[in-house]
Backbone as a printed PyTorch tensor [residue, N CA C, xyz], in Angstrom:
tensor([[[-175.3260,   31.9510,  -14.3490],
         [-174.3160,   32.9190,  -13.9550],
         [-174.5230,   33.2570,  -12.4710]],

        [[-173.4870,   33.0970,  -11.6810],
         [-173.5960,   33.4180,  -10.2610],
         [-173.6400,   34.9250,  -10.0660]],

        [[-174.1570,   35.3110,   -8.9420],
         [-174.2840,   36.7350,   -8.6360],
         [-172.9250,   37.4300,   -8.6670]],

        [[-171.8970,   36.8220,   -8.0460],
         [-170.5840,   37.4600,   -7.9660],
         [-169.9740,   37.7170,   -9.3420]],

        [[-170.2780,   36.8820,  -10.3230],
         [-169.7180,   37.0980,  -11.6560],
         [-170.3010,   38.3550,  -12.2990]],

        [[-171.4380,   38.8110,  -11.8080],
         [-172.0570,   40.0320,  -12.3340],
         [-171.5190,   41.2960,  -11.6760]],

        [[-170.7720,   41.1550,  -10.5900],
         [-170.3120,   42.3220,   -9.8470],
         [-169.5090,   43.3180,  -10.6830]],

        [[-168.6000,   42.8790,  -11.5600],
         [-167.8850,   43.8720,  -12.3810],
         [-168.8240,   44.7130,  -13.2530]],

        [[-169.8680,   44.0990,  -13.8070],
         [-170.8300,   44.8450,  -14.6220],
         [-171.6370,   45.8070,  -13.7430]],

        [[-172.0530,   45.3450,  -12.5700],
         [-172.7820,   46.2030,  -11.6330],
         [-171.9090,   47.3880,  -11.2540]],

        [[-170.6490,   47.1120,  -10.9150],
         [-169.7110,   48.1740,  -10.5540],
         [-169.5620,   49.1790,  -11.6930]],

        [[-169.4100,   48.6880,  -12.8980],
         [-169.2440,   49.5720,  -14.0590],
         [-170.4400,   50.5120,  -14.2160]],

        [[-171.6480,   49.9870,  -14.0330],
         [-172.8500,   50.8240,  -14.1550],
         [-172.9290,   51.8660,  -13.0370]],

        [[-172.5970,   51.4530,  -11.8190],
         [-172.6390,   52.3980,  -10.7070],
         [-171.5530,   53.4620,  -10.8470]],

        [[-170.3890,   53.0480,  -11.2950],
         [-169.3010,   54.0000,  -11.5260],
         [-169.7080,   55.0240,  -12.5840]],

        [[-170.4320,   54.5800,  -13.6040],
         [-170.8400,   55.4950,  -14.6750],
         [-171.7930,   56.5790,  -14.1730]],

        [[-172.4780,   56.3260,  -13.0740],
         [-173.3500,   57.3440,  -12.4740],
         [-172.5070,   58.4420,  -11.8300]],

        [[-171.3920,   58.0600,  -11.2200],
         [-170.5270,   59.0210,  -10.5370],
         [-169.5570,   59.7500,  -11.4640]],

        [[-169.1090,   59.0890,  -12.5200],
         [-168.0500,   59.6480,  -13.3800],
         [-168.3290,   61.0470,  -13.9180]],

        [[-169.5420,   61.3990,  -14.3000],
         [-169.7660,   62.7580,  -14.8110],
         [-169.4020,   63.8540,  -13.8070]],

        [[-169.3750,   63.5190,  -12.5250],
         [-169.0610,   64.5080,  -11.4950],
         [-167.5640,   64.6130,  -11.2190]],

        [[-166.7740,   63.7470,  -11.8300],
         [-165.3300,   63.7480,  -11.5630],
         [-164.6350,   65.0000,  -12.0960]],

        [[-165.2520,   65.6990,  -13.0300],
         [-164.6330,   66.9330,  -13.5330],
         [-164.7230,   68.0700,  -12.5110]],

        [[-165.7100,   67.9990,  -11.6040],
         [-165.8760,   69.0530,  -10.6070],
         [-165.4550,   68.6090,   -9.2020]],

        [[-165.2230,   67.3150,   -9.0380],
         [-164.8040,   66.7630,   -7.7510],
         [-163.4430,   66.1040,   -7.9150]],

        [[-162.8970,   65.5920,   -6.8190],
         [-161.5820,   64.9390,   -6.8670],
         [-161.7480,   63.4280,   -6.8230]],

        [[-161.1520,   62.7550,   -7.7870],
         [-161.1680,   61.2950,   -7.7910],
         [-160.1160,   60.8140,   -6.8050]],

        [[-160.5510,   60.1200,   -5.7650],
         [-159.6350,   59.6290,   -4.7290],
         [-159.2130,   58.1930,   -5.0110]],

        [[-160.1220,   57.3860,   -5.5340],
         [-159.8390,   55.9870,   -5.8510],
         [-160.4150,   55.7030,   -7.2280]],

        [[-159.6320,   55.0440,   -8.0660],
         [-160.1110,   54.6090,   -9.3760],
         [-159.3980,   53.3160,   -9.7160]],

        [[-159.9580,   52.2080,   -9.2200],
         [-159.3830,   50.8840,   -9.4460],
         [-160.4350,   49.9830,  -10.0780]],

        [[-160.0760,   48.7420,  -10.3240],
         [-161.0090,   47.7910,  -10.9270],
         [-162.1760,   47.4520,  -10.0030]],

        [[-162.0210,   47.6960,   -8.7040],
         [-163.1000,   47.3610,   -7.7800],
         [-163.5280,   48.5180,   -6.8740]],

        [[-163.0580,   49.7240,   -7.1690],
         [-163.4510,   50.8700,   -6.3560],
         [-163.3070,   52.1880,   -7.0860]],

        [[-164.2540,   53.0810,   -6.8480],
         [-164.2260,   54.4290,   -7.4240],
         [-164.8030,   55.3640,   -6.3770]],

        [[-164.0690,   56.4290,   -6.0450],
         [-164.4890,   57.3250,   -4.9760],
         [-164.2110,   58.7710,   -5.3400]],

        [[-165.1580,   59.6340,   -5.0060],
         [-165.0340,   61.0660,   -5.2660],
         [-165.1480,   61.8530,   -3.9720]],

        [[-164.3220,   62.8760,   -3.8430],
         [-164.3760,   63.8070,   -2.7150],
         [-164.6250,   65.2070,   -3.2430]],

        [[-165.2350,   66.0140,   -2.3980],
         [-165.4080,   67.4210,   -2.7080],
         [-164.1620,   68.2010,   -2.3140]],

        [[-164.2420,   69.4840,   -2.4350],
         [-163.1130,   70.3480,   -2.0920],
         [-162.8600,   70.3520,   -0.5880]],

        [[-161.7080,   70.8820,   -0.2170],
         [-161.3510,   71.0070,    1.1940],
         [-162.3350,   71.9470,    1.8780]],

        [[-162.8160,   71.5260,    3.0370],
         [-163.7460,   72.3380,    3.8120],
         [-163.0000,   72.9980,    4.9610]],

        [[-163.0620,   74.3210,    5.0260],
         [-162.4280,   75.0380,    6.1360],
         [-163.1070,   74.6800,    7.4570]],

        [[-164.4120,   74.4840,    7.4060],
         [-165.1600,   74.1500,    8.6160],
         [-164.7250,   72.7970,    9.1830]],

        [[-164.6080,   71.7980,    8.3270],
         [-164.2870,   70.4450,    8.7870],
         [-162.7910,   70.1310,    8.6850]],

        [[-162.0400,   71.0450,    8.0720],
         [-160.5900,   70.9170,    7.9210],
         [-160.1670,   69.6480,    7.1870]],

        [[-160.9440,   69.2810,    6.1960],
         [-160.6030,   68.1330,    5.3510],
         [-161.4630,   68.1580,    4.0970]],

        [[-161.1110,   67.2990,    3.1460],
         [-161.9350,   67.1340,    1.9560],
         [-163.1720,   66.3340,    2.3570]],

        [[-164.3080,   66.6490,    1.7640],
         [-165.5470,   65.9780,    2.1210],
         [-165.8840,   64.8610,    1.1330]],

        [[-166.1780,   63.7160,    1.6700],
         [-166.5580,   62.5540,    0.8640],
         [-167.8660,   62.8390,    0.1400]],

        [[-167.9090,   62.5500,   -1.1570],
         [-169.1160,   62.7630,   -1.9460],
         [-169.8290,   61.4460,   -2.2340]],

        [[-169.1040,   60.4970,   -2.8160],
         [-169.7370,   59.2420,   -3.1850],
         [-168.7310,   58.2120,   -3.6590]],

        [[-169.1960,   56.9600,   -3.7380],
         [-168.2990,   55.8850,   -4.1410],
         [-169.0850,   54.6750,   -4.6170]],

        [[-168.4190,   53.8500,   -5.3910],
         [-168.9080,   52.5260,   -5.7710],
         [-167.7780,   51.5640,   -5.4540]],

        [[-168.1330,   50.4090,   -4.8680],
         [-167.0910,   49.4670,   -4.4740],
         [-167.6270,   48.0480,   -4.4910]],

        [[-166.8280,   47.1520,   -5.0890],
         [-167.1790,   45.7380,   -5.0770],
         [-166.8140,   45.1700,   -3.7110]],

        [[-167.7970,   44.5760,   -3.0670],
         [-167.6150,   43.9090,   -1.7760],
         [-167.7830,   42.4020,   -1.9890]],

        [[-167.7440,   41.6440,   -0.9030],
         [-167.8410,   40.1910,   -0.9990],
         [-169.2110,   39.7230,   -1.5220]],

        [[-170.2940,   40.3110,   -1.0190],
         [-171.6300,   39.8310,   -1.3480],
         [-172.4980,   40.8060,   -2.1460]],

        [[-171.9520,   41.9670,   -2.4850],
         [-172.7120,   42.9800,   -3.2150],
         [-171.7620,   44.0580,   -3.7090]],

        [[-172.3090,   44.9600,   -4.4960],
         [-171.5710,   46.1550,   -4.9100],
         [-172.2600,   47.3240,   -4.2210]],

        [[-171.4960,   48.0920,   -3.4700],
         [-172.0840,   49.1960,   -2.7210],
         [-171.9630,   50.5070,   -3.4960]],

        [[-172.9400,   51.3640,   -3.2760],
         [-172.9790,   52.6940,   -3.8750],
         [-173.3000,   53.6700,   -2.7430]],

        [[-172.3450,   54.5190,   -2.4220],
         [-172.5200,   55.5030,   -1.3580],
         [-172.7440,   56.8730,   -1.9830]],

        [[-173.6880,   57.6120,   -1.4510],
         [-173.9810,   58.9540,   -1.9510],
         [-174.2800,   59.8630,   -0.7610]],

        [[-173.2590,   60.5910,   -0.3200],
         [-173.3710,   61.4090,    0.8840],
         [-174.3710,   62.5580,    0.7920]],

        [[-174.6300,   63.1450,   -0.3720],
         [-175.6310,   64.2190,   -0.3930],
         [-176.9890,   63.7960,    0.1650]],

        [[-177.3750,   62.5230,    0.0140],
         [-178.6680,   62.0970,    0.5530],
         [-178.6260,   61.9660,    2.0730]],

        [[-177.4450,   61.8370,    2.6350],
         [-177.3000,   61.8290,    4.0990],
         [-177.4130,   63.2490,    4.6350]],

        [[-176.7510,   64.1680,    3.9620],
         [-176.7370,   65.5580,    4.4190],
         [-178.0520,   66.2830,    4.1070]],

        [[-178.7180,   65.8580,    3.0410],
         [-179.9780,   66.4730,    2.6150],
         [-181.0180,   65.3740,    2.4080]],

        [[-181.6010,   64.8460,    3.4760],
         [-182.5270,   63.7180,    3.3580],
         [-183.7510,   63.9900,    2.4860]],

        [[-184.0730,   65.2500,    2.2610],
         [-185.2030,   65.5540,    1.3770],
         [-184.9760,   65.0440,   -0.0410]],

        [[-183.7130,   64.8130,   -0.4070],
         [-183.4270,   64.2590,   -1.7350],
         [-184.0440,   62.8740,   -1.9090]],

        [[-184.3350,   62.1980,   -0.8130],
         [-184.9130,   60.8560,   -0.8720],
         [-186.4410,   60.8680,   -0.8040]],

        [[-187.0090,   62.0470,   -0.7990],
         [-188.4590,   62.1890,   -0.6560],
         [-189.2310,   61.4070,   -1.7190]],

        [[-188.7310,   61.4010,   -2.9310],
         [-189.4340,   60.7360,   -4.0320],
         [-188.7270,   59.4650,   -4.5000]],

        [[-187.9740,   58.8310,   -3.6120],
         [-187.2470,   57.6170,   -3.9840],
         [-188.2420,   56.5190,   -4.3650]],

        [[-187.9280,   55.7840,   -5.4000],
         [-188.8200,   54.7190,   -5.8500],
         [-188.7700,   53.5480,   -4.8730]],

        [[-189.8480,   52.7960,   -4.7690],
         [-189.8520,   51.6110,   -3.8990],
         [-188.7790,   50.5990,   -4.3110]],

        [[-188.5050,   50.5020,   -5.6110],
         [-187.4880,   49.5740,   -6.1060],
         [-186.1020,   49.9570,   -5.5890]],

        [[-185.7860,   51.2490,   -5.6350],
         [-184.4910,   51.7050,   -5.1430],
         [-184.4240,   51.6190,   -3.6220]],

        [[-185.5100,   51.9150,   -2.9610],
         [-185.5660,   51.8620,   -1.4910],
         [-185.2080,   50.4650,   -0.9770]],

        [[-185.5620,   49.4190,   -1.7170],
         [-185.2490,   48.0430,   -1.3230],
         [-183.7490,   47.8070,   -1.1930]],

        [[-182.9550,   48.5790,   -1.9230],
         [-181.5050,   48.3930,   -1.9430],
         [-180.7760,   49.2880,   -0.9490]],

        [[-181.5310,   50.1080,   -0.2350],
         [-180.9160,   51.0580,    0.6790],
         [-180.5090,   50.3780,    1.9860]],

        [[-179.2750,   50.6680,    2.3870],
         [-178.7360,   50.1890,    3.6650],
         [-178.2560,   51.4220,    4.4170]],

        [[-178.8170,   51.7120,    5.5420],
         [-178.4330,   52.9110,    6.2660],
         [-179.0330,   54.1450,    5.6180]],

        [[-178.3410,   55.2730,    5.7800],
         [-178.8750,   56.5530,    5.3010],
         [-178.3380,   56.9880,    3.9470]],

        [[-177.2040,   56.4300,    3.5150],
         [-176.6210,   56.9140,    2.2570],
         [-175.9790,   55.8100,    1.4230]],

        [[-176.3040,   54.5610,    1.7150],
         [-175.6870,   53.4420,    0.9950],
         [-176.7560,   52.5760,    0.3410]],

        [[-176.4550,   52.1510,   -0.8660],
         [-177.3220,   51.2480,   -1.6130],
         [-176.4760,   50.0540,   -2.0260]],

        [[-177.0050,   48.8470,   -1.8760],
         [-176.2720,   47.6340,   -2.2420],
         [-176.9940,   46.9110,   -3.3750]],

        [[-176.2000,   46.4890,   -4.3610],
         [-176.7470,   45.8100,   -5.5250],
         [-175.9740,   44.5250,   -5.7970]],

        [[-176.6950,   43.5170,   -6.3040],
         [-176.0520,   42.2730,   -6.7010],
         [-176.1570,   42.0290,   -8.1980]],

        [[-177.1690,   42.6170,   -8.8310],
         [-177.3630,   42.4140,  -10.2600],
         [-177.5420,   43.7700,  -10.9530]],

        [[-177.0800,   43.8530,  -12.1700],
         [-177.1690,   45.1260,  -12.8830],
         [-178.6150,   45.4940,  -13.2170]],

        [[-179.4730,   44.5260,  -13.3630],
         [-180.8610,   44.8470,  -13.7060],
         [-181.5970,   45.5480,  -12.5620]],

        [[-181.0400,   45.4840,  -11.3450],
         [-181.6480,   46.1380,  -10.1900],
         [-181.2920,   47.6200,  -10.0970]],

        [[-180.3520,   48.0670,  -10.8960],
         [-179.9400,   49.4680,  -10.8540],
         [-180.9520,   50.2880,  -11.6380]],

        [[-181.5810,   51.2600,  -10.9910],
         [-182.5850,   52.0500,  -11.6970],
         [-181.9790,   52.8510,  -12.8390]],

        [[-182.7580,   53.0280,  -13.8560],
         [-182.3550,   53.8490,  -14.9950],
         [-182.5200,   55.3010,  -14.5950]],

        [[-181.5290,   56.1120,  -14.9600],
         [-181.6020,   57.5470,  -14.6100],
         [-182.6770,   58.2290,  -15.3940]]])
């Protein structure tokens, strides 16, 4: 099985991490290859604030989580396995579902 054929399963698992928060946040995108949540409108920033997303890309499935960008202490106890998948300050890229840590 090629890596790309696993992307829908990887996406489904990453989306399932975000879905419980959709009752308190706004779902901006919900398609077969993308899921995105925003917070409420911010008077300070004059827009809705991006919370997180999962998206199938060409070579991986990305998982963005903005709270770890705004509050880097949340990453203080990140596992070495998860750290390997981190790109930048708030993005994690996965190619296989077995690489997604169990909550």
